[in-house]
C-alpha positions as CSV (number, residue, x, y, z in Angstrom):
1,M,8.5,-56.1,-88.8
2,A,5.1,-55.1,-90.1
3,G,4.4,-55.9,-93.6
4,G,5.6,-58.9,-95.8
5,A,6.0,-57.5,-99.3
6,D,8.6,-59.0,-101.6
7,P,11.6,-57.0,-102.8
8,P,10.9,-55.1,-106.0
9,D,13.3,-57.4,-108.1
10,G,12.0,-60.6,-106.6
11,T,13.5,-62.9,-104.1
12,P,17.2,-64.0,-104.4
13,D,18.0,-67.3,-106.1
14,G,17.5,-70.3,-103.9
15,T,15.1,-68.6,-101.6
16,P,11.9,-70.5,-101.2
17,E,8.8,-68.6,-102.1
18,G,6.8,-70.5,-99.5
19,L,6.0,-73.8,-97.9
20,P,2.8,-75.7,-98.3
21,G,0.4,-75.3,-95.5
22,R,2.2,-72.4,-94.1
23,D,1.6,-68.6,-94.3
24,E,4.1,-67.3,-96.8
25,D,4.2,-63.8,-95.3
26,Q,5.0,-65.3,-91.8
27,D,7.9,-67.5,-92.9
28,R,9.5,-65.5,-95.7
29,P,12.8,-63.8,-94.6
30,V,13.5,-60.2,-95.1
31,V,16.4,-59.5,-97.3
32,F,18.0,-56.0,-97.1
33,D,19.6,-55.9,-100.6
34,E,20.3,-52.8,-102.7
35,S,16.9,-52.9,-104.3
36,F,15.2,-53.0,-100.9
37,I,17.2,-50.0,-99.8
38,R,16.3,-48.1,-103.0
39,A,12.7,-48.9,-102.5
40,A,12.7,-47.5,-98.9
41,R,10.4,-44.6,-98.4
42,L,12.1,-43.4,-95.2
43,Q,15.6,-42.1,-94.7
44,E,17.4,-41.7,-91.3
45,L,18.7,-38.2,-90.6
46,S,22.3,-37.6,-90.0
47,A,23.7,-36.8,-86.6
48,H,24.1,-33.2,-87.4
49,E,20.5,-33.0,-88.6
50,R,19.2,-34.7,-85.4
51,M,20.8,-32.0,-83.2
52,G,17.5,-30.1,-83.2
53,D,15.1,-30.7,-80.3
54,D,12.0,-31.2,-82.5
55,T,13.7,-32.9,-85.5
56,P,12.2,-36.3,-86.2
57,A,14.5,-39.3,-86.5
58,V,13.6,-40.1,-90.1
59,R,12.2,-38.3,-93.2
60,R,10.4,-39.4,-96.3
61,R,12.5,-39.9,-99.3
62,P,11.5,-37.8,-102.3
63,G,11.0,-39.6,-105.7
64,A,9.1,-39.5,-108.9
65,D,8.2,-43.1,-108.6
66,D,6.8,-42.6,-105.1
67,P,3.6,-44.4,-105.1
68,G,2.6,-42.8,-101.8
69,P,3.0,-43.7,-98.2
70,V,3.2,-47.3,-97.2
71,P,2.1,-47.3,-93.6
72,D,3.3,-50.8,-92.8
73,L,6.7,-50.3,-94.2
74,D,7.1,-46.9,-92.5
75,A,6.2,-48.3,-89.2
76,A,8.7,-51.1,-89.7
77,Y,11.5,-48.6,-90.3
78,E,10.5,-46.5,-87.3
79,Y,10.4,-49.6,-85.1
80,A,13.8,-50.8,-86.2
81,Y,15.2,-47.3,-85.6
82,D,13.7,-47.2,-82.1
83,L,15.2,-50.6,-81.3
84,H,18.6,-49.5,-82.4
85,H,18.4,-46.2,-80.6
86,R,17.2,-47.8,-77.4
87,H,19.9,-50.4,-77.5
88,H,22.5,-47.7,-78.1
89,W,21.1,-45.6,-75.2
90,R,21.1,-48.6,-72.8
91,S,24.6,-49.6,-73.7
92,S,25.8,-46.0,-73.2
93,R,24.1,-45.9,-69.9
94,R,25.7,-49.2,-68.7
95,R,29.1,-48.0,-69.8
96,S,28.5,-44.7,-68.0
97,R,27.5,-46.5,-64.8
98,G,30.5,-48.7,-65.1
99,R,32.8,-45.7,-65.4
100,R,31.2,-44.0,-62.4
101,R,31.5,-47.2,-60.4
102,R,35.1,-47.7,-61.2
103,A,35.8,-44.0,-60.5
104,G,34.0,-44.3,-57.1
105,A,36.0,-47.4,-56.2
106,A,39.2,-45.6,-57.1
107,R,38.3,-42.6,-55.0
108,H,37.4,-44.9,-52.1
109,A,40.7,-46.7,-52.3
110,I,42.6,-43.4,-52.4
111,G,40.5,-42.1,-49.4
112,S,41.2,-45.3,-47.4
113,R,45.0,-45.0,-48.1
114,V,45.0,-41.3,-47.1
115,G,43.0,-42.1,-43.9
116,A,45.3,-44.9,-42.9
117,L,48.3,-42.6,-43.5
118,I,46.8,-39.9,-41.3
119,L,46.1,-42.4,-38.6
120,V,49.6,-43.7,-38.6
121,L,51.0,-40.2,-38.4
122,L,48.7,-39.3,-35.5
123,V,49.7,-42.4,-33.5
124,A,53.4,-41.7,-34.2
125,T,52.9,-38.1,-33.0
126,V,51.1,-39.1,-29.8
127,F,53.8,-41.7,-29.1
128,A,56.6,-39.2,-29.6
129,V,54.9,-36.7,-27.3
130,A,54.4,-39.3,-24.6
131,I,58.1,-40.2,-24.8
132,H,59.1,-36.6,-24.6
133,L,56.9,-35.8,-21.6
134,G,58.0,-39.0,-19.9
135,S,61.7,-38.1,-20.2
136,R,61.2,-34.5,-19.0
137,Y,58.6,-35.2,-16.3
138,P,59.1,-38.6,-14.9
139,Y,56.3,-40.4,-13.1
140,Q,55.9,-39.4,-9.5
141,P,54.1,-42.0,-7.3
142,P,51.1,-40.5,-5.5
143,P,51.7,-39.7,-1.8
144,D,51.0,-42.3,0.7
145,A,47.4,-41.9,1.8
146,R,47.9,-43.8,5.1
147,A,47.5,-41.9,8.3
148,A,50.7,-40.7,9.9
149,P,51.5,-41.7,13.5
150,L,50.3,-39.4,16.3
151,R,53.0,-37.1,17.8
152,I,52.6,-36.6,21.5
153,T,54.0,-34.1,23.9
154,L,53.5,-34.4,27.7
155,V,54.2,-31.7,30.2
156,A,54.0,-32.3,34.0
157,L,52.7,-29.4,36.1
158,A,54.3,-29.5,39.7
159,P,52.7,-27.5,42.5
160,T,54.9,-25.2,44.6
161,G,53.1,-26.1,47.9
162,P,50.6,-28.6,49.2
163,V,47.6,-29.5,47.2
164,S,44.4,-27.9,48.4
165,G,41.6,-30.2,49.5
166,G,37.9,-29.8,50.4
167,R,34.5,-30.5,49.1
168,P,34.2,-30.8,45.3
169,A,31.6,-28.0,45.1
170,D,33.7,-25.6,47.2
171,L,36.8,-26.5,45.3
172,F,35.2,-25.7,42.0
173,A,33.7,-22.5,43.3
174,R,37.2,-21.2,44.4
175,S,39.0,-22.3,41.2
176,P,39.2,-20.8,37.7
177,A,36.9,-23.7,36.6
178,A,33.9,-22.1,38.5
179,Q,32.4,-21.0,35.2
180,Y,33.1,-24.2,33.3
181,R,30.2,-26.4,32.2
182,P,30.1,-30.1,33.2
183,G,30.4,-32.9,30.7
184,A,29.7,-32.6,26.9
185,A,27.8,-29.3,27.4
186,G,31.2,-27.6,28.0
187,I,32.4,-28.5,24.5
188,T,30.6,-26.1,22.2
189,L,30.7,-26.0,18.4
190,P,31.7,-22.8,16.5
191,P,29.6,-21.4,13.7
192,V,29.8,-23.7,10.7
193,R,30.8,-22.4,7.3
194,R,31.7,-24.1,4.1
195,T,35.3,-23.9,2.9
196,A,36.8,-23.8,-0.6
197,H,36.7,-27.6,-1.1
198,F,34.3,-28.8,1.7
199,T,30.6,-28.3,2.1
200,E,28.9,-27.0,5.2
201,G,27.7,-30.6,5.9
202,Q,31.2,-32.0,5.7
203,V,32.6,-29.3,8.1
204,M,29.8,-30.1,10.5
205,A,30.6,-33.8,10.3
206,A,34.2,-33.1,11.2
207,L,33.3,-30.9,14.2
208,D,30.8,-33.5,15.4
209,T,33.4,-36.3,15.2
210,A,36.0,-34.3,17.0
211,K,33.6,-33.4,19.8
212,A,32.6,-37.1,20.1
213,F,36.2,-38.1,20.4
214,L,36.8,-35.4,23.1
215,V,33.8,-36.5,25.1
216,R,34.7,-40.2,25.0
217,S,38.4,-39.8,25.7
218,A,38.3,-37.2,28.5
219,L,34.7,-36.8,29.8
220,D,33.4,-40.3,30.0
221,P,33.7,-41.4,33.7
222,D,34.2,-45.1,32.6
223,T,37.1,-44.2,30.4
224,V,38.7,-41.8,32.9
225,T,38.7,-44.4,35.7
226,G,40.2,-47.3,33.7
227,G,37.3,-48.7,31.9
228,S,37.0,-49.9,28.3
229,T,38.8,-47.9,25.6
230,R,36.7,-49.4,22.7
231,P,34.4,-46.3,22.4
232,V,37.5,-44.2,21.8
233,R,39.2,-46.6,19.5
234,L,36.1,-46.7,17.2
235,L,36.6,-43.0,16.4
236,V,40.3,-43.5,15.4
237,D,41.4,-43.9,11.8
238,P,42.1,-47.7,11.2
239,D,45.7,-46.9,10.1
240,Q,46.4,-45.8,13.7
241,F,44.9,-48.8,15.4
242,T,48.3,-50.4,16.0
243,Q,49.7,-47.3,17.6
244,F,46.6,-46.8,19.7
245,D,46.6,-50.4,21.0
246,R,50.3,-50.3,21.9
247,S,49.8,-46.9,23.7
248,V,47.1,-48.4,25.8
249,E,48.6,-51.8,26.5
250,S,52.3,-50.9,26.7
251,P,52.7,-47.1,27.0
252,S,56.1,-45.5,26.8
253,A,57.5,-41.9,26.9
254,D,58.8,-42.0,23.3
255,G,56.5,-39.3,21.9
256,R,54.5,-41.9,20.0
257,H,53.0,-44.4,22.5
258,A,51.7,-42.5,25.5
259,T,48.2,-43.3,26.7
260,S,47.6,-39.7,27.7
261,G,48.1,-38.6,24.1
262,W,44.9,-40.5,23.2
263,L,42.8,-40.3,26.3
264,I,42.8,-39.2,29.9
265,R,43.0,-42.1,32.4
266,F,43.8,-42.2,36.1
267,D,45.3,-45.1,38.0
268,P,42.1,-46.7,39.4
269,A,44.1,-48.3,42.3
270,R,45.1,-44.9,43.6
271,V,42.4,-42.3,42.8
272,A,38.6,-42.1,42.0
273,L,36.3,-39.4,40.9
274,A,34.8,-37.4,43.7
275,D,32.3,-35.7,41.4
276,P,31.3,-37.3,38.0
277,G,30.6,-33.9,36.6
278,I,33.9,-33.1,34.9
279,R,34.2,-29.4,34.1
280,V,35.5,-28.3,30.7
281,R,35.9,-25.3,28.5
282,G,37.7,-24.6,25.2
283,T,37.4,-24.0,21.5
284,L,37.0,-25.9,18.3
285,Q,38.3,-24.5,15.0
286,A,37.9,-26.0,11.5
287,A,40.0,-25.1,8.5
288,E,41.4,-26.7,5.3
289,A,44.8,-28.3,5.6
290,S,44.7,-29.0,1.8
291,A,42.2,-29.5,-0.9
292,D,41.5,-33.0,0.3
293,V,42.0,-32.7,4.1
294,L,39.9,-30.8,6.6
295,Q,41.7,-29.9,9.9
296,V,40.0,-29.4,13.3
297,T,42.0,-28.1,16.2
298,A,40.6,-28.7,19.7
299,D,42.0,-26.7,22.6
300,H,40.3,-27.5,25.9
301,T,40.9,-27.4,29.7
302,Y,39.5,-30.2,31.8
303,T,39.1,-30.1,35.6
304,Y,38.5,-33.3,37.6
305,A,37.5,-33.6,41.3
306,L,39.4,-36.6,42.6
307,R,39.6,-38.5,45.9
308,P,41.8,-41.3,47.2
309,A,40.7,-44.8,46.1
310,G,40.4,-47.8,48.4
311,P,38.1,-49.4,51.0
312,D,38.9,-46.8,53.6
313,A,38.0,-43.9,51.3
314,G,34.2,-44.1,51.1
315,P,31.8,-41.3,50.1
316,D,32.3,-39.6,53.4
317,A,36.0,-39.2,52.8
318,A,35.3,-37.3,49.6
319,R,33.6,-34.6,51.5
320,D,36.7,-33.1,52.9
321,R,39.5,-34.9,51.1
322,A,38.7,-34.1,47.4
323,S,41.2,-32.2,45.3
324,L,41.2,-30.8,41.7
325,F,43.3,-32.1,38.8
326,T,43.6,-30.0,35.6
327,V,44.5,-31.1,32.1
328,R,45.1,-28.8,29.2
329,R,44.9,-30.7,26.0
330,E,45.3,-29.5,22.4
331,V,44.6,-32.1,19.8
332,R,44.8,-31.6,16.0
333,F,42.6,-33.8,13.8
334,H,42.7,-34.4,10.1
335,F,39.7,-35.6,8.1
336,D,39.8,-36.8,4.5
337,R,36.6,-37.6,2.7
338,D,36.6,-41.2,3.7
339,D,37.0,-40.2,7.4
340,L,34.1,-37.8,7.1
341,R,31.9,-40.5,5.6
342,M,32.9,-43.1,8.2
343,R,32.8,-40.6,11.1
344,R,36.4,-41.3,12.2
345,A,39.4,-39.0,12.8
346,E,43.1,-39.1,12.2
347,L,45.0,-37.6,15.2
348,V,48.0,-35.6,14.1
349,T,49.3,-34.0,17.3
350,S,48.4,-34.1,21.0
351,H,49.9,-31.7,23.4
352,V,49.0,-32.4,27.1
353,Q,49.7,-30.4,30.2
354,A,48.6,-32.1,33.5
355,G,48.9,-31.3,37.2
356,P,49.4,-31.3,40.0
357,V,52.0,-34.1,39.6
358,D,55.6,-34.5,40.5
359,C,58.1,-33.5,38.0
360,A,59.6,-37.0,38.0
361,A,56.2,-38.6,37.4
362,D,55.7,-40.6,34.2
363,L,52.7,-39.3,32.3
364,S,52.9,-41.8,29.5
365,G,50.6,-44.3,31.2
366,A,47.8,-43.9,33.7
367,L,48.1,-40.5,35.5
368,R,49.2,-40.4,39.2
369,P,48.1,-37.0,40.5
370,L,49.0,-35.5,43.8
371,L,46.0,-35.6,46.0
372,A,44.8,-33.2,48.8
373,G,47.7,-32.3,51.2
374,E,50.4,-33.9,49.1
375,R,53.5,-32.0,47.9
376,A,55.8,-32.5,44.9
377,T,59.1,-34.0,45.8
378,S,60.7,-32.0,43.0
379,T,59.6,-29.0,41.1
380,T,62.5,-29.1,38.6
381,P,62.7,-31.5,35.8
382,P,65.3,-34.3,36.0
383,T,68.6,-34.0,34.2
384,A,68.7,-35.0,30.6
385,D,71.8,-36.8,29.2
386,P,72.4,-35.9,25.5
387,F,74.7,-38.9,25.2
388,A,72.2,-41.4,26.5
389,G,70.7,-43.9,24.1
390,T,67.1,-43.1,25.0
391,P,65.0,-41.1,22.6
392,A,65.0,-37.4,23.1
393,A,61.3,-37.4,23.3
394,A,61.5,-39.6,26.3
395,T,62.9,-36.8,28.4
396,P,60.2,-35.7,30.7
397,L,59.0,-32.1,30.5
398,C,58.1,-30.2,33.6
399,A,56.7,-26.8,34.5
400,T,55.5,-25.1,37.7
401,L,51.8,-25.0,38.4
402,P,50.9,-21.4,39.0
403,T,49.3,-20.6,42.4
404,G,46.3,-19.1,40.7
405,A,45.6,-22.3,38.8
406,A,44.7,-24.1,42.0
407,P,42.0,-23.2,44.5
408,P,43.4,-21.5,47.6
409,Q,43.7,-23.3,50.9
410,P,40.5,-23.1,52.9
411,Q,40.7,-21.3,56.2
412,G,39.3,-22.5,59.5
413,R,37.3,-25.7,59.8
414,G,37.5,-28.3,57.0
415,A,41.0,-27.2,56.0
416,T,43.4,-30.0,55.0
417,E,46.6,-30.0,56.9
418,P,49.9,-30.5,54.9
């Protein structure tokens, strides 16, 4: 506090006036008694008076005995007021901050409780909906994605007379297969268009795989004459490997395990190819079976020039003793996206008509065609007993081979006698 003047009425009793060797103004205490207050030159304004923006905090007290301004004393009063005001402002500010902090904590606690309640209600609602849907719409397991077994139908075509013989070129020229192309060139692809769920490239892959299967299973001379079946097996869906292997190793006429349903194969001990150029013509069609399956239908007619096999049937014997054998085969393939990527096919159905053969011939294994000059012992199918324990699919099917489907008998020299 600036200034060290004594109170107007002197110091109170017992108050030392000073200490030796010390500055009396420095050590003397300030006593705020009544005389000191009356002697004050400044007066603090009331709260109502301080409401004005430009009103000072204190004013000078009027008095007759006013000796004039005392700068040090005025400054001391102003300093004391500023300290009090600043302390009061800081305390108010701390209290305000505390109130705001407590209010924020309360709001946060309320918000957390409301959020937790909403979360619990949401979980309970989802759980109730799941129970309701599960009771009304029970879970249905997805359909089995495994490939279904191939269904096979075999029909024997029996000639009404002796089988025509001659040179392969002459036989082809006189038969309906005269305009057929040899080998893979006879299997042509249709225009490729995308479908609703498959791209143009996927449709093309399905058609290419189907064509490759047809070439390996019916046009490859090694496969046809009893060679390896591995090239054909590699194009089959792995789910059908077991059925394929049993059909090749232990064929049976049960509608499931016939070799002719998968590939064309002749008995190599009985016949051989007189001309390696197998004639073929037919169609390929691609369409969607479902949103996940692409279907290709192959309907082709194959014509083989055959001759007897054995040491006494050399190349010269094929000149006049060859005969034609015709196979009509309709195969339906299914391709899912894995099959398209792996370039393999699932065979669904295989319908085979083959002749000339005897009606009683077993077409489930290697084919045993009638060669030049031979006749069918029976042109009517054998009787079928509905009370027999054999499968109904094992009953052989037979039809008559039309006269126009075989080349006519040659006239004059080179004709084969019945």
